[in-house]
Short mmCIF file of the C-alpha atoms (twelve columns), coordinates in Angstrom:
data_MODEL
# 
_entry.id   MODEL 
# 
loop_
_atom_site.group_PDB 
_atom_site.id 
_atom_site.type_symbol 
_atom_site.label_atom_id 
_atom_site.label_alt_id 
_atom_site.label_comp_id 
_atom_site.label_asym_id 
_atom_site.label_seq_id 
_atom_site.Cartn_x 
_atom_site.Cartn_y 
_atom_site.Cartn_z 
_atom_site.pdbx_PDB_model_num 
ATOM 1   C CA . UNK A 1   -0.947  -29.160 26.657 1 
ATOM 2   C CA . UNK A 2   -3.127  -29.975 29.660 1 
ATOM 3   C CA . UNK A 3   -1.307  -27.274 31.649 1 
ATOM 4   C CA . UNK A 4   -2.148  -24.743 28.924 1 
ATOM 5   C CA . UNK A 5   -5.825  -25.731 28.943 1 
ATOM 6   C CA . UNK A 6   -6.024  -25.487 32.740 1 
ATOM 7   C CA . UNK A 7   -4.303  -22.094 32.627 1 
ATOM 8   C CA . UNK A 8   -6.733  -20.851 29.977 1 
ATOM 9   C CA . UNK A 9   -9.727  -22.018 32.019 1 
ATOM 10  C CA . UNK A 10  -8.413  -20.377 35.170 1 
ATOM 11  C CA . UNK A 11  -7.727  -17.095 33.396 1 
ATOM 12  C CA . UNK A 12  -11.125 -16.949 31.737 1 
ATOM 13  C CA . UNK A 13  -12.997 -17.888 34.885 1 
ATOM 14  C CA . UNK A 14  -11.621 -15.010 36.949 1 
ATOM 15  C CA . UNK A 15  -12.427 -11.404 36.076 1 
ATOM 16  C CA . UNK A 16  -9.196  -9.443  36.209 1 
ATOM 17  C CA . UNK A 17  -10.145 -6.160  37.777 1 
ATOM 18  C CA . UNK A 18  -12.344 -6.837  40.780 1 
ATOM 19  C CA . UNK A 19  -10.382 -9.575  42.506 1 
ATOM 20  C CA . UNK A 20  -7.961  -9.204  45.364 1 
ATOM 21  C CA . UNK A 21  -4.554  -10.898 45.054 1 
ATOM 22  C CA . UNK A 22  -5.432  -13.355 47.832 1 
ATOM 23  C CA . UNK A 23  -8.670  -14.549 46.184 1 
ATOM 24  C CA . UNK A 24  -7.225  -17.921 45.187 1 
ATOM 25  C CA . UNK A 25  -5.999  -16.854 41.766 1 
ATOM 26  C CA . UNK A 26  -3.401  -19.027 40.034 1 
ATOM 27  C CA . UNK A 27  0.248   -18.063 40.332 1 
ATOM 28  C CA . UNK A 28  2.031   -17.102 37.125 1 
ATOM 29  C CA . UNK A 29  4.387   -19.845 35.915 1 
ATOM 30  C CA . UNK A 30  8.020   -19.080 36.768 1 
ATOM 31  C CA . UNK A 31  10.393  -18.421 33.896 1 
ATOM 32  C CA . UNK A 32  13.944  -17.376 33.165 1 
ATOM 33  C CA . UNK A 33  14.614  -15.950 29.721 1 
ATOM 34  C CA . UNK A 34  17.461  -14.004 28.138 1 
ATOM 35  C CA . UNK A 35  17.098  -10.375 27.184 1 
ATOM 36  C CA . UNK A 36  18.596  -8.747  24.086 1 
ATOM 37  C CA . UNK A 37  21.971  -8.409  25.845 1 
ATOM 38  C CA . UNK A 38  22.040  -12.072 26.830 1 
ATOM 39  C CA . UNK A 39  21.244  -11.389 30.497 1 
ATOM 40  C CA . UNK A 40  18.934  -13.936 32.132 1 
ATOM 41  C CA . UNK A 41  15.786  -12.426 33.643 1 
ATOM 42  C CA . UNK A 42  13.235  -14.294 35.721 1 
ATOM 43  C CA . UNK A 43  9.693   -13.442 36.702 1 
ATOM 44  C CA . UNK A 44  10.963  -13.052 40.282 1 
ATOM 45  C CA . UNK A 45  12.906  -9.939  39.139 1 
ATOM 46  C CA . UNK A 46  9.563   -8.182  38.673 1 
ATOM 47  C CA . UNK A 47  7.836   -9.039  41.962 1 
ATOM 48  C CA . UNK A 48  6.013   -5.994  43.283 1 
ATOM 49  C CA . UNK A 49  5.278   -4.764  39.749 1 
ATOM 50  C CA . UNK A 50  2.194   -5.122  37.605 1 
ATOM 51  C CA . UNK A 51  3.499   -7.115  34.651 1 
ATOM 52  C CA . UNK A 52  2.120   -7.206  31.135 1 
ATOM 53  C CA . UNK A 53  3.753   -10.162 29.370 1 
ATOM 54  C CA . UNK A 54  3.233   -9.319  25.719 1 
ATOM 55  C CA . UNK A 55  3.936   -12.243 23.380 1 
ATOM 56  C CA . UNK A 56  4.785   -11.001 19.882 1 
ATOM 57  C CA . UNK A 57  6.760   -11.744 16.724 1 
ATOM 58  C CA . UNK A 58  8.653   -9.559  14.254 1 
ATOM 59  C CA . UNK A 59  6.477   -10.819 11.378 1 
ATOM 60  C CA . UNK A 60  3.203   -10.099 13.231 1 
ATOM 61  C CA . UNK A 61  1.496   -6.966  11.841 1 
ATOM 62  C CA . UNK A 62  -1.027  -6.648  14.725 1 
ATOM 63  C CA . UNK A 63  1.907   -6.905  17.167 1 
ATOM 64  C CA . UNK A 64  3.554   -3.967  15.449 1 
ATOM 65  C CA . UNK A 65  0.284   -2.032  15.458 1 
ATOM 66  C CA . UNK A 66  0.003   -2.194  19.260 1 
ATOM 67  C CA . UNK A 67  3.631   -1.295  20.017 1 
ATOM 68  C CA . UNK A 68  3.095   2.499   20.078 1 
ATOM 69  C CA . UNK A 69  0.402   2.079   22.767 1 
ATOM 70  C CA . UNK A 70  2.640   -0.235  24.798 1 
ATOM 71  C CA . UNK A 71  5.445   2.348   24.623 1 
ATOM 72  C CA . UNK A 72  3.006   5.078   25.718 1 
ATOM 73  C CA . UNK A 73  1.595   3.029   28.624 1 
ATOM 74  C CA . UNK A 74  5.070   2.063   29.828 1 
ATOM 75  C CA . UNK A 75  6.197   5.700   29.790 1 
ATOM 76  C CA . UNK A 76  3.060   6.938   31.570 1 
ATOM 77  C CA . UNK A 77  2.886   4.173   34.179 1 
ATOM 78  C CA . UNK A 78  6.440   3.021   34.946 1 
ATOM 79  C CA . UNK A 79  6.511   5.100   38.139 1 
ATOM 80  C CA . UNK A 80  3.226   3.452   39.221 1 
ATOM 81  C CA . UNK A 81  4.811   0.012   38.963 1 
ATOM 82  C CA . UNK A 82  3.980   -1.089  35.415 1 
ATOM 83  C CA . UNK A 83  6.491   -3.427  33.790 1 
ATOM 84  C CA . UNK A 84  5.718   -4.295  30.193 1 
ATOM 85  C CA . UNK A 85  7.808   -7.227  29.001 1 
ATOM 86  C CA . UNK A 86  7.820   -8.144  25.344 1 
ATOM 87  C CA . UNK A 87  8.349   -11.879 24.906 1 
ATOM 88  C CA . UNK A 88  9.285   -12.970 21.402 1 
ATOM 89  C CA . UNK A 89  7.375   -15.886 19.966 1 
ATOM 90  C CA . UNK A 90  10.036  -18.472 19.117 1 
ATOM 91  C CA . UNK A 91  12.071  -18.628 17.075 1 
ATOM 92  C CA . UNK A 92  13.245  -15.061 16.496 1 
ATOM 93  C CA . UNK A 93  16.643  -13.789 15.425 1 
ATOM 94  C CA . UNK A 94  18.384  -11.276 17.644 1 
ATOM 95  C CA . UNK A 95  19.073  -8.935  14.707 1 
ATOM 96  C CA . UNK A 96  15.393  -8.792  13.647 1 
ATOM 97  C CA . UNK A 97  14.294  -8.157  17.236 1 
ATOM 98  C CA . UNK A 98  16.840  -5.367  17.683 1 
ATOM 99  C CA . UNK A 99  15.707  -3.732  14.413 1 
ATOM 100 C CA . UNK A 100 12.085  -3.873  15.598 1 
ATOM 101 C CA . UNK A 101 13.014  -2.409  18.988 1 
ATOM 102 C CA . UNK A 102 14.815  0.481   17.297 1 
ATOM 103 C CA . UNK A 103 12.060  1.036   14.721 1 
ATOM 104 C CA . UNK A 104 9.352   1.356   17.382 1 
ATOM 105 C CA . UNK A 105 11.605  2.946   20.034 1 
ATOM 106 C CA . UNK A 106 10.622  0.293   22.559 1 
ATOM 107 C CA . UNK A 107 11.091  1.555   26.127 1 
ATOM 108 C CA . UNK A 108 10.290  -1.781  27.723 1 
ATOM 109 C CA . UNK A 109 12.292  -4.945  28.199 1 
ATOM 110 C CA . UNK A 110 12.247  -7.630  25.508 1 
ATOM 111 C CA . UNK A 111 12.992  -11.263 26.315 1 
ATOM 112 C CA . UNK A 112 13.513  -14.153 23.914 1 
ATOM 113 C CA . UNK A 113 10.670  -16.614 24.387 1 
ATOM 114 C CA . UNK A 114 10.960  -20.384 24.310 1 
ATOM 115 C CA . UNK A 115 8.529   -23.104 23.306 1 
ATOM 116 C CA . UNK A 116 8.204   -24.187 26.947 1 
ATOM 117 C CA . UNK A 117 7.413   -20.610 27.999 1 
ATOM 118 C CA . UNK A 118 4.688   -20.175 25.394 1 
ATOM 119 C CA . UNK A 119 3.228   -23.542 26.406 1 
ATOM 120 C CA . UNK A 120 3.334   -22.716 30.133 1 
ATOM 121 C CA . UNK A 121 1.361   -19.519 29.469 1 
ATOM 122 C CA . UNK A 122 -1.013  -21.155 26.998 1 
ATOM 123 C CA . UNK A 123 0.001   -18.953 24.077 1 
ATOM 124 C CA . UNK A 124 -1.408  -20.537 20.962 1 
ATOM 125 C CA . UNK A 125 -1.620  -19.192 17.465 1 
ATOM 126 C CA . UNK A 126 -3.065  -15.775 18.326 1 
ATOM 127 C CA . UNK A 127 -0.502  -12.997 18.425 1 
ATOM 128 C CA . UNK A 128 -0.193  -10.722 20.157 1 
ATOM 129 C CA . UNK A 129 -1.249  -12.352 23.396 1 
ATOM 130 C CA . UNK A 130 -0.865  -10.396 26.624 1 
ATOM 131 C CA . UNK A 131 -0.887  -11.941 30.089 1 
ATOM 132 C CA . UNK A 132 -1.533  -9.663  33.067 1 
ATOM 133 C CA . UNK A 133 0.230   -10.493 36.358 1 
ATOM 134 C CA . UNK A 134 -0.428  -8.561  39.567 1 
ATOM 135 C CA . UNK A 135 2.131   -7.307  42.090 1 
ATOM 136 C CA . UNK A 136 2.010   -10.598 44.011 1 
ATOM 137 C CA . UNK A 137 2.649   -12.808 40.965 1 
ATOM 138 C CA . UNK A 138 -0.971  -13.891 40.429 1 
ATOM 139 C CA . UNK A 139 -2.489  -14.254 36.958 1 
ATOM 140 C CA . UNK A 140 -5.116  -11.565 36.503 1 
ATOM 141 C CA . UNK A 141 -5.978  -11.516 32.831 1 
ATOM 142 C CA . UNK A 142 -5.360  -12.686 29.298 1 
ATOM 143 C CA . UNK A 143 -5.920  -10.546 26.229 1 
ATOM 144 C CA . UNK A 144 -5.876  -12.176 22.808 1 
ATOM 145 C CA . UNK A 145 -5.029  -9.776  20.001 1 
ATOM 146 C CA . UNK A 146 -4.235  -6.084  20.290 1 
ATOM 147 C CA . UNK A 147 -4.720  -4.583  23.761 1 
ATOM 148 C CA . UNK A 148 -7.178  -1.731  23.353 1 
ATOM 149 C CA . UNK A 149 -7.047  1.388   25.523 1 
ATOM 150 C CA . UNK A 150 -10.366 0.275   27.074 1 
ATOM 151 C CA . UNK A 151 -8.930  -3.140  28.002 1 
ATOM 152 C CA . UNK A 152 -5.855  -1.470  29.499 1 
ATOM 153 C CA . UNK A 153 -8.067  0.830   31.561 1 
ATOM 154 C CA . UNK A 154 -10.325 -2.005  32.748 1 
ATOM 155 C CA . UNK A 155 -7.686  -4.699  33.316 1 
ATOM 156 C CA . UNK A 156 -4.371  -3.042  34.154 1 
ATOM 157 C CA . UNK A 157 -5.189  0.328   35.713 1 
ATOM 158 C CA . UNK A 158 -7.040  -1.122  38.735 1 
ATOM 159 C CA . UNK A 159 -3.968  -3.231  39.492 1 
ATOM 160 C CA . UNK A 160 -1.716  -0.174  39.274 1 
ATOM 161 C CA . UNK A 161 -3.995  1.575   41.777 1 
ATOM 162 C CA . UNK A 162 -3.837  -1.411  44.137 1 
ATOM 163 C CA . UNK A 163 -0.603  -1.010  46.102 1 
ATOM 164 C CA . UNK A 164 -1.127  -4.367  47.842 1 
# 
């Protein structure tokens, strides 16, 4: 719990867009989670990418509402280094997650979250929650609720432009 509070304070005390990766920002907590095929994926697999960790649940209506924008942003920005990763809020059944992926035609990776993962990233009761990680693995932002196009433009786009 203390780790989650410290993480929340660090994320809220640093503006996402105007900081350089070497400005003393906290490093994103390491994780290894299984994808929908049972393959283990770690945060290290995505080094060099701008990562949007999007915590969601199949029962979460706001999560479903933002999925079309996430699909659009992934399609438009994959070549620029964007990696959207949906992380299910535990527990979730594989069959429900696969149905949701098909229903919304998700074009981004989905990983099955764990209680320790949600705690490490300070994900509480607000879903969706999106954590922004820069190309060097530093925490650059936290968005509670649906990511708006304005928030994407202000928080994520500058990181995509920064080829650090």
